[in-house]
N, C-alpha and C positions, 0 to 999 in steps of 0.2 A: 424508619422516616426518611423521606427523600433527603434532607439536609444532612443526615447521618452518612448516606450512601456516597453523596458528593464529597464530604469531608473524607471518607475512606478512600476515595478514588484520587483526590487531591493530594493526600499525605503519600499514597504509593507513588504517584508521579513525581512530586517534589523529592522524594527519597531515593529516586532511580538517577543514574548518572547521565543520561542521554535524553533528559525532557528538556525540549527547546524552550519551554517557558520559564526556565530557571537560570539565574547567572552563571551557576556553577558549570553550566553545559561547557563552557570554554575550557575549563580545566580537566575536563574528562574525555572529550573527543577531539581527535585529529585524524588528518588524512594518512591513509597507508595503502599498501597494496596487498591484496589477496587474490590467489589464483589468476595472476595477472592483470587484475582489474583495480582502478583507483577507487577505494573505499573508504567511508568514513568508519573509523574504529575506535576502540576504547583505548585511552592512553594506559601504558602499562606502569604499575606502580614503581617509583624511583628506588624504593628501599629494598627490592629483591631482584635477582636476575634469574630465577628459577621459574618464573612465570611462562607457561606455554602460550604462545600466541602468534600473529595478533588475532583479536576477536572483533567480529562485525559489531558495530554499534547500533542496537536496536533504538532507534531514535523515535521519540514520541511527540505529539502535540495534541491539543484539543482544538477543533475547528467546528465550525458550522458548514455542512455540505451544501454546496452551492449547485444551482440548477444549470449553471453555464458550463458549457463543455461536458456535461454529463454523459459518460459513455460507459458506466457501469451497469451494463445490461447484459442479457444472455447472448446478444449480437455484437457487444463490445465495440470495437473500433470499426466494423463493417457498417457501410452506410448504404441505403437505397438497396439495389439488387446485386451489389457486389459480393462476389464469392471469395473463399480462402485461397489465396494463391501461395502465402508463405506462413506457415503455422507459428513460426517464431516470432512473428510479428503482430499476432492476435493478441490484443490486450483489452482489459476493461480499464477505465480510468475515470477518475473524478477529482475534484479540487474542493478546498475548503476555505473559508475566510474566518475572520474574527468572529467568535461566538459571543452570544448575548448573556450566557449563563456565567455568573461568578462562582468561584473566583478566577475562572478560566478566561473570562473577558479581560481582566486586568493583566493576565499573563501574556495577552497576544502581542503586545508591543515588544516584548523581550523575545517572543518566538521570532518575529520579523528581524529583529536586531542580531540574533544569533544565526539566523539563515544568511544575512548579508556577510556576517563575519566569516562563516564557514566557506562561503564562496569567494571571499576576498582573500583566503589563504591560498586559493589557486591562481589568482590573478598574476599577469605578468604583462610586459609590454608585447609580447608575443600573442597574447589572446585579446581579441576584440569583439565582446558580446557573448551572452550566455543564452541557452535555451533549456526549456524544460524546468521543472521543480516549482521555481517562484514565478508565477504567472500573474496577470491582471495589471490594472495601473497601479503607479507607485503609492497613491494614497489608499488604495484598496487592494493590497496584495493578497494572494491566494497560494495555497500549497497544493501542487498537483501530484498526485501519486497514482500508480498503475499496477496491474495485476496480469501477469502472463497466464493465458488460458490453457494451453496445450503443453503437454510434456511427452517426449519420445517414449514409446513403450520398449523396455527392454527386449532383446531377441528371445530370451528364455521365458518370458512371460506368456502364460496361457490364457486366451481370451474367455470370457464367460460366455456359456451357451444361452442363459436366461438371465439377463441383468435385471436386478432390482430396480423398480421405477424410481424409487427414491434415492438410488446411488448415482450421485451427480458426476462421479468421476469417470463414467461411461459416456461416449460420444452420443450413443444411441438414445440415452435417456435425457440428454441435455435439452431443456425446453427452448428450442429456437423455433420461431413463428414462421420466418419467410423460407419458402420452399427451396429457392435457389441456393440460400445459406445452408440450408438442413441437408441439402444434397452434396454440397461440397464438404461439409462436416462429415458426412457418411463416407466419403472416399479416404478419410484418415483413420477410420476405425481400426483398421490392423497395425497402424504404426504409431498412434499417439492415443493419448487419454486426457481428460479433462483434469486440470487442477482446481479443486473447488475453492473460490475466494473465501478466506478466513473473515467473514463478515457476520458479527453476531449481534443479536438484539438485547435488550436490557436484562434479560434473564439468562444470557450466556449460550443461546441457542443459535445455531446456524440460520441465518435468514434464506428463506426459499429465493432461488434464483429469480422467478418471475415476480418477485416483490421487492426487488432491489430499488427501483425508483420510487416506489411508495413509501418504503421504510427509510430510505436513506436521505433524499432530498429534504433540505431545511432541518435535518436532525443534528444534534450536538453530539460529536463522537470524539473518541480517543483514537487517533492513527498511530500505528506503530509501523515503522518501515526501514529499511536499509538504503543508504544513498550511495550512489557510484556516480562518477564522471568520466567522460572521455573527450579527447580533444577532436574536434572536426576540421577537416582540410580547408584551407582557405577558400572563400568563392572566387570565381575567375575575376582578376583584376584588383583582387585584395591580398595584401601581404600578410595579414593578420588572420589567425585562426580563431575558431569559436570554442566554447566549451558547451557540451551536452550533458546536462545532469538527469539523472533517472532515480526515481524513489520507488522501490518495489515494496508493495504492501506485505507486511507480516500478520497485520491484524486491524480489524476496524471493530470497535466496540461502541455500541450506541450508550451514550450517557443520559440524553434526553431526546425522546422521539419527536418527530415532527409534529405540529400542531394537529389535533384530531385523530392521531395514529395510535393504536393500541395493540397489544399482542393478546390474542385470546388463547383460552385453553386448548381449543381445537387445534389451532395453529401450532402450538407448542409440541402437541402429540405426535406430529409428523416430522419435527425436527429432531434429528437422531444424533447429533454431535454437540458436546458442550464446549465451551470456550476455556481451554486449559491455561490458565493465566502464567503459570510458572513453566509452560512448554508450549510457547506459541507456534503454530504449523508455520513452517518455512517454506520459502519458495525456492529454496537451494539446499545443497548439502553442506554448505559452508558453516564453519565454526560459529557460534554466536554465544553472546552473553549479556545480560543486562548490565 
């Protein structure tokens, strides 16, 4: 039954240390440094000194995906007739607001408070203003997350001569519609590959890239991400620096699809990767833990 599934999801989230909808989030997560980046990490147990770490916190929240600033498409942050100029800046992004589905709707006030608490841990007289992650008006805040689309191919990697049409990790098969963008993608074929966004439907199957908007907008989803921040240099004439937050997607799991949306058996047949709940596809090589 649907209620049983919701209860299972709720119990799993509440039982995890980095769920933003739980008050114990503040006792489990802190800021640390990994690979030179300011990163939200799991607190080490006080009772032992033998724990190897630090570990990236897989932060989670349940939100309703908004259609505002929805850039989670095959062309991502590219707009109009723009071509790819810097692959490292090519991202897919979306934001989520308070869900209507209980018990997650009741959790969202705690989500907002924990986000503010986490950002306040960085605040100082030297910083004035923040960008990224928490967006929207104060009375209707949204969480913004993103996914980097390209990864540099190792020099020893051998390109495939006949890529599988369903293998979205190859640039030649990534479904881009605009010719100018497709042509700019093709220039990266020998040096980069696609990192498939870990976005899963209710059955745990990867969502087809061309279906992102249809499947995700207005869906209630579980977002899993790692959070980092970096100081930005002060603007001209301003003595204060700003803080830029960035939430890197580790998983998107649909809990309730948007109204009128279903996953048909035919669509399931062509989706070839299941959601590994205990082994989330990572956007980086860094150590992670729940």
